N, C-alpha and C positions, 0 to 999 in steps of 0.2 A: 244835362246830368254828368260831374266834374269824370273827369278823365283818372281820379283818383277811385271812384269809391270799388270799382270790382278789382284793387291790387290785394283792397281792403277784406273783400267778401275771402275771397280764396283767402287773403294772409291765414286771417285767424279763422276762415271755412274748413280748407282741407284739414284732417288729422294726420299727419304723411306718418302716421306710427302706427300699427296693431298693438292693444295692449293685452293680446294675448294669443298664444300656441297652442293646435292642438295635440294632441298628444299623439304620434305614430297608428296610424291600424292594423292591427296586425292578428292573427291568430293564432291556435299551439294547442295540439293535440299530443304535447308533452305530459312526461308522470308529474302528479301531483304535490304540491309538499315542500319538496330539497327546493332546493335552488340548480333551475334550468342551466344545465352549461349552452357557454354563449355558443346561438345556431339563430340560419337565417330560416324566417317563415314568409317574407311575403318577395322575399326577390328586391324589394325592397333596404330591408333594414337586418339588421343581425340585430337579438336579445338577449338578456337572459334577467332572470326576476323568480316567484315564485306564485305557483298556482297554490290554492286553494278553492277543493270546491268546483273546480273549473274557471274562479277567478281570481284575480292577480291582483296582489296581496304585497307591503313592504317594496321597497326598493327596486326599479326594474333600470334595466339604465341601454340604449339603443345607441348601435352605428351605424356611422353610412354605408356607401357599395364602395368608398374607399377604405374604409378600417378608423373610421373617425368616430369617438363617440359626438353622435349630432347632441342625443338630451338623456333624464335621468329626472326620476322624481319617486315618487311614493306612493300607495296605491293602500285604501282601504275597502274592501268588498269589493271591491274591482274599476273604486270611482278615484280618482285623483284627488288627493288630500299631502296639506305640507306644502313642502315649499317644492320646486320645480326650475329645473336649468336647461337653458339651449345655447350650444355652443357654435362660434365660426367654424368654416375650414382652416384656419390657420392655428386652430385647440382655443384662444381667446375667448370668452367669456360674451353671448347671447344675448340672454336673457333671462333673469331671475326674477319667475311669479311663487304666487302663494293660493292653493286648492283649500277648497271647504266639501266635503262631497261632491267632486268632481265640478264645481266653480269657483272660477277666479275669485279671490277672496283673501282680499288683503295688498300688499306693499307689490308693485313690480317696480325692476326695470333694465333698459333695455342697454345695450353698450355697442359702442363700433367696434371692429376687428381691431382695432389698438387696442383698445383697454376703458377709452375714453368714451365717460359717460354717454345716453344717447337720451333718454329722455323717462321720469318714472311719476310712479303719480301710486295708485291707490281702487284696489274696485274691490267691492259690497256685491254676491250674489250677479256673479258675469257684468255687473253697468261699473264704468267708474265715478270714480265720487270722492272731494274734495278739490285738490289742489293735483292739475297737471302738468307741467314742467318738461320742456326738449331743448334738445342745446345743439349745433353748430361744431364740425366736428373740433372749432379750435375751443371747444368746448367754454364760450362763449351765451353765456341763454337765446335759443330763436323765440320762445314761444310760453308763455304761464297763463293758464285761466283754471276757470272753476268748476265744478260740475254737480251736479244734485240728480242721481240716478239713471247717470244713463246720461243724460243732458246737458250741455253747456248752459252753467245761472253763473251770472256775479260779475269779477272783473275778467276782462282780459288783457293780455297784453300782448305785442310781441315787437321784437329788436334785430337790429342790422346785425352781419356776422362779425362789424368790428366793435357792436359791441351798445351802440346808440338804439333808442326810443325810436319807433318806429311811429307804430300803431295801437293807440289806449281806448278804451273804451267799456261799457256793459251788453252782461246777454241777457235777457228776460226768457227763461225754458227755450231756448234756442233761436231766438233774435233779439238781430240790435236794438239795445234798445237809451231811450235817450241821446247824449254826445257823443260820439265818435271820432276823433283827433289823428290828424297822419303828422309827423314831424320830418321839415327835412337834417340829414347828416347832421349838420351842426345846430342843433336843440331850434331852430325856432317852425312856428307852423307854415303847416305843409297845404292845410286842407283838415274841415271842420265839416258833419254833419249832425242830424238830429234826426231822429226815426221816435214814431210812436206809429202802437197800435199795427205792431209792422210793416208801417211803410218810411218813406222821407215826409216827415210832420216838421218845419221847421226853419230856422237857418241855415244858409250853407256857405261857408266863405272860401275861398281857393287866395294863397299867398304867394307872393313871387319870396328869392330865398333870403334877402336882407329881411326880409317883415311883412313888409308893404302889402293893402289888400292887390286882391288884383280880379275877383270876382265876389258880388254879394247880392245876393237871391234868398229866397223862402220860396219850399215846399210844401203843399196841402196833398196826403195824398197820395204823394206821389207824381205828382204837376207844378210845373213851376207856376209861383201867383203875384202876383204885386208887379215890385217893380224890380227890376236886376240889372246893377251898372257892373261896367268889367270899366279897369284900369292898367292904363301904358305902368311900363315903369319906372318912369319921369314923375306917375303922384298923377295925371290931368285923365279924366276922365274921357273913354274913344267910344265906351255902348252903353246909350240907356233901353231897357226896354222895357212897356207897362205888358204883365199878363192878364187877360183875364182873370175874373176868378170860380173855379166850376161851384 
């Protein structure tokens, strides 16, 4: 199995980023109705907001133990509803998400502590849908994927920090499907592999950086089959192995 397969799976499967943040868990026995003064509830957060019939309503703001604003957003009948914002320790915006009846619903964006966009996407009822993108600190695109009901489904690409395309392929309900292709920084092919029925099925080719073929063979149900040929950088065949078909 190619040494490049594992980096691809790691690169396109990890989701380096949380798509929603939980509101700080607090309790209050303050008077209801009016805006509560800024007060310490749990020992970890200060907060201010309104209680109506014992539940949170309207805008609430939370501070950390150092007195920095940590989060703010709105409630309807005790559930997060509308826009919520979270902040880095330096005061820069960390995340903006939207909620409906207590569930993440709508667009979200994450930011590095210098204000640079880190990730963006959309949620519906706490599940990611549509296009998701995340970025390197220098602003270049790191990854773009498509989701359906919280599951990776559709085209996916990953990029080097310098901006060049590194990997591209398709997912079918969270499983690689079809041809997966890796590239060298110069744009030449590095590796191709074929997936079907959740397994390696089809041709696999490795390339030298100059574009010449380094290895060629086939998989069937994750097993090498048929003839596998390995080439030297001079183009000469250096190994020829036949595998029994299972």
